KOLLOSE-958550 format. One record per residue (C-alpha): residue in three letters; x, y negated, z negated. Coordinates in steps of 0.5 Angstrom, whole numbers, plus 500, padded with zeros to 3 digits. Example, Ala and Ser with C-alpha at 12.3 -4.5 7.8 and 13.67 -1.06 7.14 Angstrom:
ala525509484ser527502486
// end
This chain:
met133797580leu132791584phe128787580gln132783574pro128781568phe126774567lys131771562thr130763563leu123760564leu121753566phe115749565gly114743569phe109739564ala104733565phe100729559ser094732562pro088735558ser090742559leu097741556arg096744550ala093750553asn099751558val104750552tyr101755548glu101760554ala108758556thr111759549arg107766549leu110768556ala117766553gln116771547tyr114777551phe119776556asn124775551ala127769555ala129762554leu124756555ile125750559phe120744559val121739564his117732564val118728571gly116721569gln118716564lys120718557thr117714551pro117715544lys110716544lys110722549glu116725545val113725539glu106728541phe110733545gln114735539gln108736535leu105740540leu111745540arg112745532ala104747532cys106753537gln111755532thr117757537lys124758536ser127752537asp134755539gln130758545val127752547gln129746551thr126739553tyr128735559trp125728561lys127726569glu124721573gly123722581asp119726586pro115732582ile117737587thr124735589thr126734581leu123741579ala126745585gly132741583ala132743576cys130750577lys137750581glu141746575phe138751570asp139757574val131759572asp128766574leu121764573leu117757574leu111756571leu106752574gly099750572ala094750578leu087749580lys083754583arg081750590glu086747594asn082741596val082738589val088735588lys091733581tyr098731578tyr102738578leu096741580gly093743587ser098741593ile104740589ala104747586arg103749593lys109745595leu113747589thr111755591arg114754597gln121750595ala122753589pro129757589cys126762584ser119766582val113762581leu107764576leu101760578met097759571leu089758573lys087760566pro092758560ser089758553ile091757546asp089764544arg091769548ser087773553pro090780555cys093781562lys089788562his089789570ile095787575val094788582val101788586asn102788594gly104794597phe106791604asp111795608ser116790607pro123789605gln122785599thr116790596gln120795592glu123789588thr116786587val113792585glu118793580ala117786577ala109788577phe111794572his116790568val111784567gly106790565lys110793560ala112786557leu104784557ala102791555ser097791561asp092797561lys093798569ile097796575thr094797582val099797588val095795594glu097796601glu093792606ile092795613ser090791619glu084793623ser088793629arg091800627val085804627ala082800633val077805636ser071803640val065806636asn059807640asp057814638asp058820633arg064822636ser068816636leu065814629arg068821627leu075819630ala075812627thr074815620leu079820621arg084815624lys083811617glu084817613lys090819616ile093812615asp091812608arg094818606lys101816610glu100809606lys099812599ile105817600arg109810602val107806596thr108812591asp115813594ile116806592ile114807585lys118813584lys124809585ile122805579pro126807572asn121812567ser123807562val119801566thr113806568asp112810562gly106808558leu103804564lys097807568tyr097806575glu094807582thr094806589gln089803593ser088801601val084796604phe083795611gly082787613arg086781614arg093781611gly093776605tyr086775605ser084782603ile088783597gly086776595his079778595tyr080785592ala083782586lys077777585val072783586val076787581arg077781576ala084782576asp088778571leu094777575leu096778582val103779584met106778591asn112777595ala115770596gln118771603glu119776609glu124777614gln124776621arg129778626phe136775625tyr134775617his131769618arg127768611phe120764612phe114763607pro109768610arg102767612asp099772607leu101767601glu097761605his090765604ile092766597leu094759595ala088756599glu083759593leu087763588pro083769586thr086769579asp093768576val098769581leu106771580ile110770587ile116774586his122771590ser128775591lys134771588lys139775592asn136772599gly138765596
// end
């Protein structure tokens, strides 16, 4: 098994109108994952802020021995990324806005930059709530990529922890792979047959990925595979939006020649306009 369960979560918080909902959401996730939770506020610590935050934590009825709070000053991006390294964090929780062109503190472009720089997996939360909203449907990328096995395993682990109803593993297939000039019935049939052949091949590949996941993780979870044809990154985001998925799980990095890791363009489409909550799996073994 490649994926290692989340054991330490970190939430970078600001004193915003959504703070209460975010704190409730973060503490719930820590309980579901049976993980320690670290809160970090980047900004000046004042007695008023400290009292307000401690009262909020008590209202959540969190286990005090699993929650720590730190106050740090500095640039939000470098400070939170540094805190993830300092505390060996597995999952960074961030509030996020649906549209990137609206920028607020800890939201918008700051969350986007942290997603690139964080040394761990990142969960962008669009819909935090005081009362739990069930995570019924998880969509996860099934890209033909070295990191996909770990990402799909992560989706099943999260689905198990959150008692999700269904997981859909989506393989995006570029239209260029079935490029045929369609100008009559014969060429249309050829294009259709080619799509069907590629679709069958991709379903076999993705099914093999799922078979490698331990039964203890997949048992009790319904799952299916789905091929979508179109532009990578954009197509899966659109699919997650259309099916009203509660969570989209994506690879954090890809590898080029000489094993150079880079932030894939797939995520640029996703982050520009988040279709739902997005979990980005960072393979810690790749640094």
